[in-house]
Steps between C-alpha positions, in 0.01 A plus 500: 500500500444860613185560703230688304462869571237628745387151595647487853161447668398226259831316537480533879156335488636221280794444738262484793279247316799279419628518859154406630480205260845386616355489855211284380251788486377505141440830327316614188615813315306647209685759292234694314543772241457599138719372220862613514491627858775257606314195632724254315810673635372455857427133432856456375632671812287272714639191331856622551438568870344153536799340328733671748292357786511144363135479395368251252345694212211440264404756239248557225387782275142549387436509129196638319481201266553243776221647711274262306710196592411306814764514774738687268680699771519205741638274226751770407632506859530124521636441152763772545623322812534176300607611152855600589584147616539170315575135556483348848479838673194591294338165587572561868338843486195360323470237774460782753268802539542622141384166363214499751388840371504389137311181589236701688447720193487204263252317725284812529466518122322163505216624724324830422305507828519783752577245771812390312614863473487528880706181533756627248542830683563310822750267329690799360503661843670188632761531227578850629517364856744231393717740301532724807575215739881513465556872435282811469327543166441809287226487237486794260242563229555801276227644273240311702223698328564265206512181707244230429204480737584155639851608600362817658257287700796301628686817598195612700470153656868507598485858630227406749702207637847649508524651848689214666703392196851623408373640169505850353256551213572811294258593222542793261191619315330792339201630700215243490216581263241429772471444875373144479756291311789291634748789480275711719464208744878456502547859615293433812770272647788706365741775588407725206777708343412784262820627335477873431626674185860621517561857605682743271814463712495120470443519126796735469718259697380214277551651153705817552467812286397865505243588773254631240523175301452296817200714591348444153570124514335482842192683375474280191550170681322583824805371683447149357847337493441284194340773289775740605759253365310463172490879458873524566566228238284684249685827562829321449375346175398848380841640591362733766747532790367489855734772619368756248218714641349531150422125507231570760279653232515178293395264782132590486481425127595132523135384515323182617670269248839562662537150645451328164704755309787497751524125518414379151473797270857479374544122491511280188165372372580138593578604860168688522316199357669268749402730786139483384509119491653483849235742629224275364656173618545624858764441764571142389595601146730246338754690282469273195121488525491879521729527197277267299192695604662831400654353183842618612792365295791609718393420856837572670520845342144589599555381857828689519331821384221464756727418792741783410204740494398373845169365366543127565689284744619160385527160659314177443209723395475855368341763722456876517709707737180667622129429449443860389721430199298193413174698530644764270596234246152345509339842459728570205393179324133593470201262538517328158873427519456370858215268398706369208799427724276328755355282224843398378612441860199274564577295189869471584432400861242244392741350250765474775251321732494782756250473789141592413489799737804658330346452153163628623659816643579596138182363344280739698685792336516344151240508222230232498598189308870528583507128588250241374477356853503836679181418696653183642822676600305778671276245674802309637665821619174607667485171694851565634403854598188376680711254697715797606200704609508753214142465379498845340784431255364149442163649406672742259680206334176303476313800358761521227471122447123541453573769242716246317232228524162661576291185441683289761246466783746324733747786458229753574408300810859523626491875442177524699649309795814714494291819495303365795826472695587861416168620639366605159174315549312688226731393218554159660125440490479606135774261390385210719142526373624511142724199563211308655307544175774316313586255779196386700724440800352514850826639636472799265141564606612486863794734431265744325277490808805590712545806280132582540537475877790747488300743285148472641537294817427137598124535448547567127741208472243277672234600248739437208598157629141402580404574139799305366423200722137492386617475140729201564421132543622310805865405497844607610489837324174587670639390836794735450259791459302383804823508704580855385142605574535364853824694548338828394199439722729445798604869476146634551325482839158540338574195282586276795161324518487451122861382508421260782214342308713488185794335673281251686416345166863394465541334839523159334796581275793264530771767480662336199565819297622852587151643441341240726757576769433873468127448550554266796749740659254789475228272636715413803567868564129575470418221742742633758370855477132397500544239775407182317563171685873475549527140379346599165743790470794272588395245237459771236833665584679163490363430152601852388856449625506163319813371670721783370337554160345834603846618604633391159224707336629806687856480369483801266256728680498679832120523477477122456724448801270724703216265400709202617564675831132583551399136441770386742379744767147365461630147554697596811207699640304176470770323710648320196854553624667179383425549130589868538838413651592291193391781265705757688815289504467434126456872436786593732736268311399653166543858621833416660628365168379788284258747649438868558458687831125526441471125445709439812266726699195313367639167616600658833142630537367150446749361752423757767126430464570129536716548809249738653236237439698231681628743765873530423543871572882525470474374142209740438719786616799389289288452188327837546827686548653315204211586270505866604875518439471331160247749361631807684630652177230380260265746330179534704266327255187335642660153531796641694276706729289191569812297582621771735157522665484126563858486627435798727182337630677184611812684620270685741350168616850368573613816680189497723562135590846606615342781701679764292224754442749764387625271220142421397423872482818563299399242239155652445635857506759414235231357274263792549767762433613325181150440361288789625364570151490143369190358340324266743568128454340212691802430726499866607149451642628232738752743652219660699492181708863531609456872563218400734721239668774760556244737651384224739863429597544872573185509714291709260175304442322792329766522230490122468123508450531774236759298305293181522197682365707648217590145399136394527383786277772435240414129493128562469566738212653217297261234636752281682515374857775238537526360854877452469563874549213595730405859575257387769770353727683827579166684504362257761814528714483881479130489597580299811768750604249782448241320712264441206433135585183455292677624188794271570266201536324591175828533307644177643181309419512630141863397470419147614216482246736605220768258620255207515382584149864483387557188707880494539605390848739795539229765455235311697734445794611866503139621478397278792779655706384852406143417600628359832640845585171666412279244684632445853211268586613241242872575511627162619281302264591716200872489574490123549327467164752742342794285616327186378435651153852641469656161569400421140640829368852547359533820705701425813493869596120522501494183713752651741283814535192298586698284745624811684147642515364166618768471771427852622125435500548179698719684751235770545240222546726362780572182305872545566605143427312494169658833402861379516500257209373742230733774627808276495409388150439859393848600619659234283289585195548876538877447522496281189292760314725788600232693689673667794183685606291183517770304682532781756124494561504123554799523736333774702180296523696199633684719748163621626426132573818477704703315236850611404535422127843530344560855379610531139842664493585656166862404439702359215309404191170605657628859510516514119226670304309289252694644206832449679409141583420432135840633389675314782340169402603543136855594597523205741392273213809610308349761269733782391389860550425536132283185498307622803450840340374343178257275684359785712510765223719738698855630448810317626564806719165446672596140572840614626334750737259232627787262568692768689204550735449124529860437605478777760175369649626143508844594630684312227785593267352385169291258299709194597339515845144556374391138456595409858327803653180456297471123554 
């Protein structure tokens, strides 16, 4: 195949992308240009170059009709890789990645939730990883401007996670209609190629002829290769030679209908009719179905005429040689003829038991009443589209279904929910309210309130729900509205007191239904923020979690899983670590089997909070780094920003315990630079505490005080003051360094009052230690009490801190013998907790007493980072790289890189030696 003219730069870029992919450095190339500029030719060249390099190849072509079919382009790629095989070989292929992809799409169709879409995208990404595991992979998508939304979302998902995979993704598209859709997002990660029109010289080399004719052709076509070819064909059909200068005068008279006239104008009527049927049926046009639709008697003759005229290409299906030809055919049909063909296509496809989404794609263009069950077909297709994340097309299908059956309240309700997912809250509210008139369903009233919140804000939704509740008797439907009311109130700081009183009335619920668990979960969160007695909060949170039932409620919703996480955090803040551990392990198992990166990060956030609570800082560090890596490429929606904030918060804690202030600063800087303009969320408020801790570690108490006060002001603004993330502690320490002892004593006394009101041993013991620093006259007594209280706490790290302080205080008081025991114990606990800074302090205090404690030498397994140790343990347990990558939601390449560093640090040749070294 000869290389296309004047495309040297583009082909060089493609070669470079393929070579990079072959090295394991994934590349994304977007070829963008108007119709006929030569995008398809470049895609073909790319595929040939990849074939020469031994790449595996997947390909798909977008289709205007199939843009309304969920996962159309992805299915096309997979099914093309399977369809050319049969028998045992086909079964073997289906048992591998291709079968996994089809199963993921089939499973997704059963669950229309947004959470399931995220899981499906991740499953498909793993299919791409597997397909590229034995040889580099090229994925090409031509005419991507006609690709379905769900497939485009996958291409964006893949493009963000391709850098360390041997994959080249090449997408050809017309310029995106806006700067916000998936195609625009795809360009961000891509090497963007913009093929230019051919020059006059190139056009002359391509078609030959008199210079004046070439000049006229160039002016008429704008240098567009495809249109130039059509003009040449038309001149030939008119008997106008290219080498005759007089022909130049005729070129400008060919007019805008040239494409249709040149390709179809001289063909038999049956061939033209067949072309129209193929244009309507789309890229998967079955020849016999097209012939029946077009009422063609001699199919072979019509196909022969169209292929000879270079209109169609044949194979298992009929397709156009170029999308511009198909567009010309559709334009030539006219709107009434198109609608009639779509109606006949819908009937034929329904009679042949075609999938609902394929039938619906024609129904939306056909007259009303085409099928007696049109509304049901459209409804089923819409459900599939919702499961694939295409709420806009689903809403269009449902709107048409409502036109078919306007008195169906349930159908109108589905339309309202779909519109809500598109962001069209005004129309969603109208349809949901109308549906609620016909179906007095509490869920519809709640959904309408969600639309009201989007239009007018939470306060309006609260008023709407309050009125609806007042009009309902007690019962489950009323409780559902009460739960939604509580959710809306939780968004508004000025509603916090009302919300608190409202939720308190449900403290006695058993947690036997999802609505009861929602109310109890919100109540537990409220109790934590407002500092209710910790044992009450723990009891409430335990009932909300309901031994895994609350997690089951969250299966289809990221928002619901956030509620599960919040209830779990309340339980752990109240020292309920044992129940929390069981919840986390159950959730981890579920996410490992079929989860998304966001769900993985949520479970990791719960785990890092648990391990911080008990004082296992290496695990805190590993979980924080894992969560940050998992959501690194996710869109920065509020849930993702909150997950990143929490992970950053605890990653800073872990880095400071290691004494690595530079790493702590890097974590907070990375978050701040990525989210400088983000809307404030609650976890972002807590970051002021770690900024203050970093400032203290750097010897800047004034900056620490400023950050602590920023946290105080933000907390007061939303009426919360949880003792688990105290602003007063760094403020008191900064005050002492500044010599403001009275202020330090005041802040420490306040912190102890808050901690005692909360009542958990961890906070009370830590507050007693803080007060001991601020009150030198009672230091020994306060530290002794702190140690005694913390003995009942799950936090071994807080106990170790108080033991070190007590040992140092006893040494200063010249009670040298008494000082040794707490210091020796603190050394052991600090080592177990992974706090190098605390262990060093305890060792230095013992050395000041004349003791020579054993120095901790960092060698072997102890030299591994927390993330490396986690990978090493999994590898030593016999897990393959792919299994480790799946469990930790990273790429196999990341695992491979970790293992390389691990082997170097441990001085071993490979994983066979790991178990012995780590034992």
